[in-house]
N, C-alpha and C positions, 0 to 999 in steps of 0.2 A: 504494500500500500504506500502510495506516495505521501510525502509530507504535505499536509494541507496548507501550511503557511510557508511561503518562500523564506529562504534564510534571511534573517534580519540581524542587524547588528544592534542588539539591545544593550542599554546601559545597565549597570548593576541595579539601579533603582527600578527600571522598567521590568527587569527580570523578576525582581522581588515582588513587584505589583502583580505580575502575571501568575506567579506561584500562589500568591494570596487569593487571587480570583479563583484559581483552580480548586484550592482548598475549600473555599466557601461554597463553591458549586457542589463538590462531593459531600460536604457536611450537610448541606441543605437537602441533598438527594437521599440521605440515609433514612429519613422518616418515611419516604415513599417506598424505598426498597424494602424496609421492614414490613410495611403493610402488604406489599406484593408477596413477600416470602410467606407471611401468615396466610394470605389468600391461597397461594399455591399448596401449602401444607394441608389446608382444609379440603381443597379439591382432591388431593391425593388420598386423604383419609376417607372421604366420601366414596371415591371410586373403589377403594379397598373393601369397604363395607358392602357395597353393591355386588362386588365379585363374590364375597363370602355368602351373601344372601342367595345369589343365584346358584352357587354350589350346593347350599343346603336344600334349595328347592329341587334341584336335579336329583340329589341323593334321596330325598323324600319320595319323589315320583317313582324312582327306581324301586324303592322299598314297597310302595303300594302296588306296583306292577307285578311283583312276584317273579318267580323264575321264568325264563324263556320257555316257550313250548317245545323247543328242540330237546331240552334237558328232560322233559317229562316223557317224551316218546322214547328216548334212549334208555330210560329206566325200566320200561315195560319189558317183560320177558319176551324174547323172540320165539315165535312158534316155528318149529322145524317142519317142513313138508316131508311127508314120507312118500317114497316111491311105491307105486303099485306094481305088483308082480303081474306080468301078463301071461 
């Protein structure tokens, strides 16, 4: 990324003033960044609880469904066909 400001020959006082302006900008921004962080944490927590809720609903539905039909058929004894004598 290119430097946004062309090289300037700043005096010591001007450089100190720019540093102070940058410091004030970042200090003023902290309040907003903290609010954004809290907002993002709450959104993540909400999503986590939604995921858990969905997982519980899926598990409950599977419990109510019972075993699959394939398992029931495989548990029945198989009848052997006998060959007729001709």
